N, C-alpha and C positions, 0 to 999 in steps of 0.2 A: 664773592659767592661762597656760601657755606658748602662744606663737602657733601652733605646730604642732598641739597638742592642741585648741586652740580651733577651728581650721579643720576638724580631723577631726570634732569634735562637730557643727559646723555642717553638714558634709556628711551626717553620720549622720541628723540631724533632717530634712534636706531629702529624703533618700532614703526615710526612714520616712513622711514626709508624702505623698510620691508613691505609695508602696505602699498606704497607707491610702485615698488617693483612688481608685486603680485598683480597690480592693476595695469601693468604694461606701460608705466610712465617712468622709464628708466632715467631720463634726463633729470626729472624732479627728484627721483630717488637719490641720484648722485649728489644733488644739492643738500638734501637732508643728511646724507652720509658724511659729506664734507664737514658740516656743522658738528656732527657727532665726533669726528676725528679731532676737531679743534678743541672740544671739551675733554677728550680722553687723556689720561695720563698713562704712558707706556709702562710705568712701573706698578701703579696701584690698580689700574683697570684692565688687567691682562685678559680676564674672562670676556669682558665686553669687546676689547680690542680684537680678540680672536674671532668673535662673531662678526664684527665690522668688516674685517678683511675677507671673511668668507662671503658675506653678502655682496661686498664690492666685487669679488671675483665673478659671481653670477651675473651681476649687472653689466660688468665689462664684457663678459662672454656673450650676453644677449645683444651687445652693441658691436660685436665682431672684433673687439680689441683683445685678441687671444693672448698676446705676449704679456700685456698688463694683467690679464686675468690669471695667467699661470703664476705670476709673481705674487698676486694677492692670495691665491689659494695656498701657495707654499708658505707664506707668512702665517696664514691661519692654521695650517697643519702644525708648523713648528711651535706656535704658541700653545696649541692643544697638548703637544707632548710636554712642554715646559711646565704647564700647570696641571698636568694629568687630567685633562678634560676629554673624555672619550668622544662625546658628541662633536666637539670642535675638530678633533683629530680625524675622525671618520669623514666629517664633512669636507675637510681639506683634501683627503684622498679622493673622495667622490668628485669634487670640483676639478681636480687635476686630471682625473680619468676622462671626464666628459669633455674637457677642453682639448685634450690630446686626440679624442675621437673626431672633434670638429676639424682639427688641422691634419687629420689622417695619419697621425703618428700612433698606429695601433699597438705597437710593442710597448711604448711608454704608457699608453692608456691601460693596457692589460696589467702592466706591472703595478700601477698605482691602485687600480680597482681591486686587484687581487690582494694587495697589502691591506687595503681598507677593509675588505671582506674578512681576512684572517684576524685583523684587529677587533672587528665587531664580534666575531665568533668567540674570540678569546675572552672578551668582556661580557658576553651573553647579551648583546643588544640586537634583538631579533628585528626591531624596526629598521635599524641601520643595515642589517643583513638583507632585508627585502629590497631596499633601495639599491644596494650594490649588485644584487642578483639581476635586477632589472637593467641597470646600466651595463653590466657585462653582457646581458642578452642583446642589447642594442649594439654593443661593440661587435659581437659575433655576427650579427646581421650585416654590419658594415664590411666585415671581413669575408662574408659569403659562407660562413659556417652555420648553416641552418639547424643542424642537429644540436650543436652546442648552444645555439640560441634558444632552442626549445627546452633544453635541459635547465638553463638558467631561468627562463620565464616560468617554468613549472615550479621551480623553487620559490620564485617570487609569488606565484599563486598559492603555494602551500602555506607560506608564512602569512599572506594576506588573509586567508581563510582562518588560520589560527588566531589572528588578531581581530577577526570579524570586521575588517576594514573594507566596506563595500566599494568605495571608489577605487582602491588598489586592486580589488578583485576584478572590477570592470576592465581596468587597464591590462591586467594579466590576461584576461580572455581575449581582448583586442590584439595584444602582442602575439599571443599564440596563433590566433586566427590569421594574422598577417604573415607569419612564417609559413603556415600551411598554404597560404595564397601564393607566396613566392615559390613554393615547392609544387605548385599546380595540383595540390590535393584539395579540390573544390569542396567536397563533402565535409572533410574535417574543418576546412576554413569556415564554411557555413555554420557548423556546429558551435564553434567558439564565438563567432560574431553574433549568432543568435543568443547565446548565453549572456554575452556582454550587453546586448540590446535589452534583453528581458530585465536584467538587474539595473541597467541605467535608467529604465523607466521610473524606478524608485529614487535613485540618487540624483538623476537629472543634471549630470555634469555636462556643461556645454562643450568642452573640448572632446570629451569622450563621444558625445553625440555626433559632432562633426567627423570624427575619426570613423565611427561606425557607419555613417552614411557613405563616406568615401570608400570603405572596404566593401560595402554592399554594391556600390557602383562598379568597383573593379571586378567583383564576382559576376555581376550581370554582364559586363563586357566579355569576360572569359566564356560565358555561355551564349554569346552572340545576341543577347537581348539588349540592343543598343539604345532603344528608346527608354527602357527602364533605367539603364545606366546613366543616361543624360539627366533624367529626372532626379535620381539619387545624388548625382554629383552636384547638380545645381543647389540641392538642399544643403549639402555639405559646404558649398561655396558661400551661401548666404550666411550660415552660422559663422563661418571662418571670417568673413568680412565684418560681420557685426561685432565679433570679439577680437578681431585683429590676430587670428591664428595664421600667421604668415607661412608657417611650415606646411600647411595643408593646401593653400591657395594655388601655388605653382603646380603641385602634383595633380590637383583637380583639373586645372586647365589642360594639362597634357592628356588626361583621360578623355576629356571632352573632345579634344582635337581628334584623337583616335576613333572616338565614337562617330563623329561626323564624317571622317574619312571612310569608315566602314560602311556608312550610309550613302557614300558617294555624294555628299553634300559639301563640295569644295568651297562654295561661297561662305557657308557657315564656319567651316574649318578655318578659312583665312581670317574671318572675323574674330574667332577665338585666338588665333595667332597674334593678331593686332592687340587684343586685350592683354594677352600674356606679355607681349613686348612692352606695352605701356606700364603694366604692373611691375615688370622687372626694372624698368628705368626708374620708376618711383621708389622701388625698394632700394636700388643702388644709391639713389640720391639720399634717401633717409638713412641708409646704413653708413654712407660716407659722413653725413652730418653727425650721426651717433658716434662713429669712430673718432671723429675730431673732438667731439664733446667729451668722450670717454678719455681720450689721450690727454686732452687739456686738463680735465679734472684730476686725472691720475698724477700729472706733473705738478699741479698745484698742491695736491695732498703730499707728494714726496718732498716738495720744497718746504711746506709747512712743517713736516716731520723733521727735516734736516735743521730748519731754523729753531724748532723747539728743542732739539737735542743740543744744538750749539749754545743757545742762551741758558739752558739748564746747566750744562757743564761749565759755562763761563761764570754763572752765578755761584755754583758750588766752589769753583776755584777761588773766586773773589772772597767768598765767605770764609773759606779755609785760611786764605792768606791774611784776611783781616783778623780772624781769631788768633792766629799764630802771632801776628804783629802785636796784638794787645797783650797776649801772654808774655812775649819777649819784653814788651815795654814794662810790664809789671815786675818781671824778674830783674830787668835792668834798674828800675827805680829802687827796688828793695836792696839790690847790691850797692847802688849809689848811696843810699841812706846808711847802710852798714859801713861802707868805706869812709863816708863822710864822718860818721861818728868815731870810727877807729882813728882816722886822721886827726880829728879834733882832740880825742883822748890823748894821742901821742904828743900833740903840741902842748896840751895842758900839762902833761907829765913833765915835759922838758922845761916849760916855763916855771913850774912850781919849784924846781930846784934852784932857780935864780931869784924868784920873787919872795918878798916877805910874806908873813902869814896874812896880813891885811890885804895885800895885793892879790894873793891867791884867792881869798874869799871873794874879793870884788870881781876878779876875772871869772870865777866860777859862776857868780850870779849873772854876769853879762852873757856868758856862754849858755847858761840855762835858758835865759829869755830868748836868745837868738835861736836856740834849738827848738824851743816851743813854737816860735813863729813859723819856721820852715817845716818842723815836724807835723804840726797840725795840718798844713796844706797837703803834705804827702800822705798823711794818715787818712784824711778825708777823701783824697783823690783815689787811694787804693780801695777804700771801703766802698765808694760809689761804683767803681769798676766791678768789684766782686759781686755786689748786689745786682748790677745789671746783667752780669754773666749768668748768675743763678736764674734770673727771670728768663733770659734767652734759652737756657737749657730746658725750661719747662714748656717752651712753645712747641706745638705740633705742626703748624703750617709754615712752609718755606717763606711765604709772603710776610708772616708775622716776624719771623727771624730776621728777614731783610730789613723790615721797618725798625726793629729794636736795635740792630747793628748800626743803622744809619743814625739813630738817635744817640747811641753810645759814642759814635764817632764825633758827633757834635759836642757831646758833653765831656770828651777827654781834654779838658782844659780847666785850669783853675784861674784863668784870666778874670772871669766875671766875679769869682769868689774874692779874688784879691782886690779887684776894682771896688766891689761893694764894701769891703772891709778895710779900705785904704786908710781911713782916719784912725781906726783901731791899730792897724799895723804901724802907722806913723808914730803913734804915741808910744807903743811898745819899743819900737826901734830907737826912739829918742831916749828912752830909759836906759837902753844898753849903750848907745853912742850919743851922749849929750852934746849939744851944740853943733852936731854934724850938719844938719840942714841950714842952721843959721850961718855957719862958716861958708857954706856953698853960696848962699844967697848974698853974702857980703861980696863975694867975688863976682857973681852974676845974678842981679836981682830978678832978671826976666826968665829964670829957669821955670819950665812948665812942671806940672805934677808928674807927668810921665817921665820927664828927664830926672826929676828928683828920685822917682822910684828906681830908675836905671842906676843912678848913683848909689842908692841904698843896696841894691843887689850886688853891685861891684864891691861896696864896702864889706858885704857879708862874704866876700871871696867866692862868689858863685861863678861857675864857668859860663862860657857863651852858650853851650848846649842846654845847661840848666835854665838859664834865663829864657832861652827860646822856647823851651817846653812849658815854662810857667806862663809866658805871654802868648803861646800858641802861634808863634811866627817863626820864620826861617832864621837860620844862623846868619845868612847874608843881611837880613833886615837888622839884626842886632849890631852887626859890624857897621852898617850905615848909620844907625842911631849913635853909636859911639863916636864915629867920625864927626857927626854934627855937634855932639856934645863937647868934644875936644876943641872944635873950632869956636863954639860959643864961649867956652872958658878961656879962649885966647891962649891956649897952650902952645909952646914952641914945638915944632914937628919932632924934635928929638926927645921931648918929654913924653913919658908913658902915662896914658890916662889912668890905668889901673893903679900904678904906683902912686900917682898924684892923689887920687881919691882915697885910697887906703891910708894915706899919711895924714889925712885931715882928722 
């Protein structure tokens, strides 16, 4: 898959997961999210990865998997810091704070939300400030600090008006009204709930509508207008059921029970109790299923991440080892050629002192041809490796590098070259060492071409390792071939094969 199409697919699955989460389909959202994680690269897709972990945190939180949610939000926040992305960093702080509120760890909730707010202010992100003021207001209500809650909700309202965000303004009014309701300041509560209702007639937000009806019902109950309260709460219940706003349903049932108790309608109150118990049982069952799905999904994601890191590191290590091996092989071959040439030169110098001029010329000619035969093989071998390494160096994709290295590994042999050019090699060799093959075939007419080639290499005074490198086989295989050759030539066990062949 091309890099561009891979990134496009990654973004598609992320957006799809976000859409499914907003439509309260968290199990399907996790499936889309899992696919996005499979496509993402921790090194190159850091921005998207930070967003993926943030969204995963909110999905896990909605399913009650708070421990896993905290882990995801922490990863999102850390990635935001690493890549200097303010939105992801603030989102991580917000998610951590909201999760700690759910598990009633209010101190850690305040710590994370306050850090997020300070970070948003420092970077002048008023949208993020508004969200964090609202979250801190919810935290203070949970802690029973109504005045601090009012202060934060008013800041939320101020920024929402500044941004002209009608939906946020509605929720600001609702939140402030609820605080006054908790403080038994009915008139102030009505004032803000009325403001929320008036503006929501334009925005028509379903969740805000359910919340407004519930607050009107609570206010009617406080004013002993129980019939009106029942009517309003039932409207809130209907919207909540239609849109699966589970956070309102339980509270609405309790208000209805109190309404019927106040009307001395025990039968109806008991009926509502049964509905509430049935709803709680179904919610517990759903939450248990969601928790299991969330935990299972999170474990699968962590396992895939661990596997991806393992194989990525393993591939890197193997690639490095292979490149180093090739480099050392090249150095070794070059040194071998140099040493071979030096050794031959020294032998030639030593022989020249004893041989006549004609013998020296003849020996030089033979030495030259032999050197051309082996030198061409080494030269072509080194040139091919250098060209392949230059091509690999130009690759951008790890997969392409891997393929090229595998191809290079297959090509690190001159066996095929030698096999294809055997007849040419044989002719050149016979020019240097006349009657060598004829002498061997007189001893054993059934020698194969491979056995004749082995004899030629031995005649050229090549070592076991050099022959093994040329034929791309192990040293042990060379030793086995020599043993069979010695047996075929019917040599005495005490006779050395190398000495025997070089004497021909």
